[in-house]
PATI-545539 format. One record per residue (C-alpha): residue number from 1; residue in one letter; x, y, z. Coordinates in steps of 0.05 Angstrom, whole numbers, plus 5000, padded with zeros to 4 digits. Example, Ala and Ser with C-alpha at 12.3 -4.5 7.8 and 13.67 -1.06 7.14 Angstrom:
BEGIN
1, A, 5246, 4910, 5156
2, S, 5273, 4979, 5143
END
This chain:
BEGIN
1, X, 6392, 2690, 3047
2, X, 6367, 2760, 3042
3, X, 6398, 2821, 3077
4, X, 6351, 2821, 3143
5, X, 6367, 2751, 3147
6, X, 6437, 2761, 3155
7, X, 6430, 2825, 3197
8, X, 6386, 2780, 3242
9, X, 6440, 2722, 3244
10, X, 6501, 2763, 3261
11, X, 6465, 2823, 3305
12, X, 6474, 2773, 3377
13, X, 6545, 2757, 3350
14, X, 6561, 2835, 3341
15, X, 6529, 2858, 3411
16, X, 6564, 2809, 3450
17, X, 6637, 2827, 3410
18, X, 6618, 2902, 3422
19, X, 6609, 2880, 3498
20, X, 6660, 2831, 3505
21, X, 6714, 2848, 3459
22, X, 6762, 2785, 3483
23, X, 6700, 2737, 3449
24, X, 6709, 2760, 3382
25, X, 6788, 2736, 3380
26, X, 6791, 2657, 3362
27, X, 6847, 2603, 3350
28, X, 6840, 2572, 3286
29, X, 6878, 2510, 3274
30, X, 6899, 2471, 3220
31, X, 6945, 2410, 3225
32, X, 6981, 2359, 3173
33, X, 7013, 2297, 3174
34, X, 7078, 2290, 3140
35, X, 7077, 2218, 3098
36, X, 7139, 2168, 3104
37, X, 7135, 2150, 3036
38, X, 7141, 2209, 2977
39, X, 7145, 2284, 2984
40, X, 7075, 2298, 3019
41, X, 7034, 2322, 3080
42, X, 6960, 2301, 3094
43, X, 6918, 2356, 3111
44, X, 6856, 2337, 3145
45, X, 6811, 2407, 3127
46, X, 6750, 2391, 3169
47, X, 6713, 2373, 3111
48, X, 6760, 2335, 3070
49, X, 6832, 2308, 3070
50, X, 6880, 2333, 3018
51, X, 6937, 2307, 3001
52, X, 6992, 2362, 2984
53, X, 7056, 2355, 2950
54, X, 7102, 2385, 2900
55, X, 7082, 2420, 2842
56, X, 7111, 2395, 2785
57, X, 7149, 2453, 2772
58, X, 7188, 2435, 2826
59, X, 7189, 2357, 2823
60, X, 7124, 2341, 2824
61, X, 7081, 2291, 2783
62, X, 7017, 2338, 2789
63, X, 6982, 2287, 2823
64, X, 6977, 2316, 2885
65, X, 6944, 2393, 2915
66, X, 7000, 2438, 2912
67, X, 7003, 2487, 2974
68, X, 7008, 2550, 2931
69, X, 6943, 2535, 2901
70, X, 6910, 2525, 2963
71, X, 6934, 2588, 2983
72, X, 6893, 2617, 2930
73, X, 6837, 2572, 2937
74, X, 6829, 2603, 3000
75, X, 6835, 2666, 2984
76, X, 6786, 2653, 2925
77, X, 6748, 2620, 2975
78, X, 6746, 2678, 3020
79, X, 6733, 2731, 2971
80, X, 6674, 2698, 2949
81, X, 6641, 2677, 3016
82, X, 6654, 2762, 3027
83, X, 6627, 2781, 2971
84, X, 6564, 2743, 2976
85, X, 6552, 2773, 3046
86, X, 6575, 2842, 3033
87, X, 6526, 2836, 2968
88, X, 6473, 2806, 3012
89, X, 6476, 2856, 3069
90, X, 6475, 2919, 3017
91, X, 6421, 2886, 2984
92, X, 6459, 2877, 2907
93, X, 6436, 2821, 2867
94, X, 6491, 2783, 2831
95, X, 6457, 2737, 2773
96, X, 6520, 2696, 2774
97, X, 6593, 2715, 2806
98, X, 6661, 2685, 2792
99, X, 6718, 2696, 2836
100, X, 6786, 2677, 2804
101, X, 6861, 2683, 2836
102, X, 6929, 2677, 2805
103, X, 6991, 2683, 2829
104, X, 7066, 2688, 2802
105, X, 7125, 2641, 2832
106, X, 7187, 2642, 2814
107, X, 7210, 2568, 2818
108, X, 7282, 2585, 2826
109, X, 7276, 2612, 2889
110, X, 7250, 2547, 2925
111, X, 7290, 2501, 2896
112, X, 7349, 2543, 2917
113, X, 7371, 2548, 2845
114, X, 7378, 2634, 2848
115, X, 7384, 2677, 2920
116, X, 7366, 2740, 2880
117, X, 7286, 2697, 2865
118, X, 7245, 2705, 2913
119, X, 7219, 2646, 2948
120, X, 7139, 2651, 2947
121, X, 7087, 2689, 2911
122, X, 7113, 2758, 2873
123, X, 7049, 2778, 2856
124, X, 6979, 2755, 2868
125, X, 6916, 2778, 2823
126, X, 6845, 2775, 2844
127, X, 6785, 2782, 2792
128, X, 6718, 2784, 2798
129, X, 6668, 2767, 2748
130, X, 6605, 2797, 2765
131, X, 6535, 2793, 2720
132, X, 6496, 2839, 2748
133, X, 6449, 2905, 2734
134, X, 6486, 2940, 2789
135, X, 6507, 3008, 2769
136, X, 6581, 3021, 2774
137, X, 6580, 3059, 2843
138, X, 6558, 3013, 2875
139, X, 6600, 2947, 2838
140, X, 6653, 2988, 2870
141, X, 6627, 2991, 2935
142, X, 6621, 2911, 2938
143, X, 6684, 2898, 2908
144, X, 6721, 2954, 2961
145, X, 6676, 2921, 3017
146, X, 6695, 2854, 2997
147, X, 6772, 2867, 3002
148, X, 6761, 2907, 3073
149, X, 6727, 2846, 3104
150, X, 6762, 2786, 3068
151, X, 6803, 2759, 3120
152, X, 6847, 2716, 3072
153, X, 6862, 2791, 3031
154, X, 6876, 2826, 3085
155, X, 6929, 2769, 3115
156, X, 6959, 2770, 3053
157, X, 6958, 2848, 3045
158, X, 6985, 2855, 3113
159, X, 7027, 2795, 3149
160, X, 7020, 2789, 3218
161, X, 7083, 2762, 3257
162, X, 7100, 2691, 3240
163, X, 7133, 2648, 3285
164, X, 7163, 2569, 3281
165, X, 7174, 2520, 3342
166, X, 7186, 2455, 3350
167, X, 7152, 2412, 3392
168, X, 7078, 2403, 3420
END
């Protein structure tokens, strides 16, 4: 897909969202089925069934997906798709690109060993390894716009209100 193709694909959507802003707001869904045996949760991603369980640092055996890894996977996927869309729109040729995310967790928090240890990631780092002949200023623009338009990056950077309810 080239810049003209992506612009043509998105033009009617952008026009609709300008005319009817409420049409741009959609609700995404995810659902997990907590298994009776073991400490696990089945999540149907729409493309595959993923069974998540405890990370080895919290008592898991490493055979099930870790939800922390899945969060980083979502960040990498979103940043990668956004990087590709932005590079295409800007006419930036990427010979090859790899997106990596890593995050630091202190398992004392999630295991209740220390009230001072946070539950959740302390730090997340997103790295882009790009093979391109583009000048530094164009690469900086590409990364800046990728950060700006990546849904998961922006959600982690400025978290929305989060609530919990009981029942359907």
